[in-house]
C-alpha positions in Angstrom: 90.7 84.7 64.4 90.0 85.0 68.1 88.5 81.8 69.6 87.5 81.0 73.1 89.3 82.4 76.1 91.2 79.1 76.4 92.2 79.1 72.8 93.5 82.7 73.0 95.6 82.0 76.1 96.9 78.7 74.6 98.2 80.7 71.6 100.1 82.8 74.1 101.9 79.8 75.3 100.2 79.6 78.7 99.9 75.9 78.4 103.6 75.6 78.8 103.3 77.0 82.3 100.7 74.6 83.5 97.5 76.4 82.4 96.5 74.1 79.6 93.3 72.9 81.3 92.2 75.8 83.5 89.8 77.0 80.9 87.8 73.9 81.2 87.9 74.0 85.0 86.5 77.6 84.9 83.8 76.5 82.5 83.8 79.9 80.6 80.5 80.4 78.7 81.1 81.4 75.1 77.9 83.2 74.0 77.3 84.6 70.5 77.2 88.2 71.9 80.6 87.7 73.6 82.0 86.5 70.3 80.8 89.6 68.6 82.1 91.8 71.4 85.4 90.0 71.3 85.9 90.7 67.6 85.0 94.4 68.1 87.3 94.9 71.1 90.1 92.9 69.5 90.2 95.4 66.6 90.4 98.3 69.0 92.5 97.0 71.9 95.1 94.8 70.0 96.1 97.9 68.1 97.2 99.5 71.4 98.7 96.3 72.7 101.2 96.6 69.8 101.7 100.2 70.6 102.6 99.4 74.2 105.9 97.9 73.0 107.0 101.2 71.5 106.3 103.7 74.3 109.9 104.8 74.6 110.6 105.8 71.0 113.4 108.3 70.6 113.5 111.3 68.2 113.4 110.6 64.5 116.4 111.2 62.2 116.8 114.7 60.7 115.3 115.6 57.3 118.5 115.1 55.4 118.9 111.5 56.7 115.4 110.3 55.7 116.9 107.8 53.3 117.0 105.6 56.4 113.9 104.1 57.9 112.1 106.2 60.5 112.4 105.0 64.0 108.6 104.8 64.3 108.5 102.5 61.4 111.3 100.3 62.8 109.6 100.1 66.1 106.3 99.1 64.6 108.1 96.1 63.0 109.9 95.4 66.3 106.5 95.2 67.9 105.3 92.7 65.4 108.5 90.7 65.8 108.1 90.4 69.6 104.3 89.8 69.5 104.8 87.2 66.8 107.3 85.2 68.8 105.4 82.0 69.6 106.8 81.7 73.2 106.0 85.3 74.2 103.2 85.0 76.8 101.2 87.1 79.3 103.9 86.4 81.8 106.5 88.3 79.7 106.9 92.0 79.1 109.1 93.8 76.5 109.4 97.4 75.5 111.7 99.0 73.0 113.4 102.3 72.2 115.1 103.3 68.9 117.5 106.1 68.0 118.3 106.2 64.2 118.2 102.5 63.9 119.9 101.6 67.1 117.3 99.6 69.2 117.4 99.0 72.9 115.1 96.3 74.4 113.9 96.4 78.0 111.6 94.2 80.1 111.4 90.8 81.7 110.9 87.3 80.4 110.4 84.0 82.2 113.2 82.0 80.5 116.7 82.8 79.3 116.2 81.5 75.7 113.3 84.0 75.2 115.7 86.8 75.8 118.1 85.5 73.2 115.4 84.6 70.7 113.6 88.0 70.9 117.0 89.8 70.5 117.7 87.8 67.4 114.2 88.4 65.9 114.5 92.2 66.5 118.0 92.2 64.9 116.5 90.9 61.7 114.0 93.8 61.4 114.7 96.0 58.4 116.5 99.2 59.3 117.9 97.9 62.7 121.6 98.6 62.8 122.3 97.3 66.3 120.4 95.8 69.3 121.2 96.4 72.9 119.4 93.7 74.8 118.6 94.8 78.4 115.8 92.3 78.9 116.1 90.6 82.3 115.3 87.0 83.0 113.0 86.4 85.9 114.1 84.0 88.6 113.1 80.3 88.4 110.8 80.1 91.4 108.0 77.5 92.0 106.3 80.1 94.2 106.4 82.7 91.5 105.1 80.3 88.9 102.1 79.3 91.1 101.4 82.9 91.7 101.5 83.7 88.0 99.1 80.9 87.2 96.6 81.7 90.0 96.5 85.4 89.1 96.0 84.6 85.4 93.1 82.4 86.3 91.6 85.0 88.5 91.9 87.9 86.0 91.1 86.2 82.8 88.5 84.0 84.5 86.6 87.1 85.6 83.6 87.9 83.3 84.8 91.5 82.8 87.9 90.1 81.1 86.6 87.2 79.0 86.8 89.2 75.8 90.5 89.8 76.4 91.2 86.1 77.0 89.9 85.3 73.6 92.5 87.5 71.8 95.5 86.2 70.1 97.7 88.4 72.4 95.8 89.1 75.6 96.6 92.6 76.7 97.1 92.3 80.5 100.5 90.9 81.3 101.3 89.5 84.8 105.0 89.9 85.7 106.0 88.1 88.9 109.4 88.4 90.5 110.2 87.1 94.0 106.5 87.2 95.0 105.9 90.7 93.7 103.4 91.4 90.9 103.6 94.1 88.2 100.6 94.3 85.8 101.5 95.8 82.4 99.7 96.3 79.1 96.6 98.1 78.0 92.9 98.0 79.1 89.9 99.8 77.9 89.3 102.2 80.8 90.0 103.1 84.4 87.4 100.7 85.8 89.1 97.7 84.2 92.5 98.9 85.4 91.3 99.1 89.0 89.5 95.8 88.8 92.6 94.0 87.4 94.7 95.4 90.3 92.1 94.5 92.9 91.9 90.9 91.6 95.7 90.6 91.6 95.9 92.1 95.1 93.6 89.4 96.4 96.3 86.8 95.8 99.1 86.0 98.3 101.6 88.3 96.5 103.9 90.4 98.7 103.0 93.5 96.6 101.0 94.5 93.5 101.9 97.4 91.2 99.8 98.4 88.2 101.5 99.8 85.2 98.5 99.3 83.0 97.6 102.0 80.5 94.1 102.8 79.2 93.3 103.1 75.5 92.9 106.8 75.9 96.3 107.2 77.6 97.9 105.2 74.8 96.3 107.4 72.2 97.8 110.5 74.0 101.2 108.9 74.2 101.3 108.1 70.5 100.1 111.5 69.6 102.9 113.2 71.6 105.3 110.9 69.9 104.1 111.9 66.4 104.3 115.6 67.4 107.9 115.2 68.7 109.0 113.4 65.5 107.4 116.1 63.3 109.8 118.7 64.8 112.8 117.2 62.9 
């Protein structure tokens, strides 16, 4: 169950990156109406956070090969495996593609052991025949770490995003590499996407790129995926 914004981010492992007390410093108010709103938005948005991991799904197997698991089903379990990894945080980003059981992982993580652990978790998913792990490890930089922390505080400390901070898997991910920020994940609408980018751009980052998707865009992507698979 979703708790306060601090609880939600703690479950994402943010405390391991020096943010274990920023919730108290921000003094986020937790009102009953925000709790109700959080539960409602969690049911809607977290569904698309999971979907964001399977954007690049390849074509499904032909009809005569349906004794094997469909790639869409495999990727759904891959999504659960990645999101269920205790050390997967808002500072990591992973996507996956599948072609008849052969899974390729993409993205960036903050530590080398995360890359290895995620690859192993995905390899254990039923129906996965082989995993090609193309996940990159972000450089170990004190400047980048400070930038991650400050941008996370700014975004999830903004009243427009309190409901996301309370989720088990907050949907806005902040990828920082050599002073450059990329925002990934899913937000409710264009207003939230623009606001998140504006907040990130107010930091001392060298550049900010937004790869955030809206709920509506995710729905269209998943619908196109289903249509493509139905042709086989």
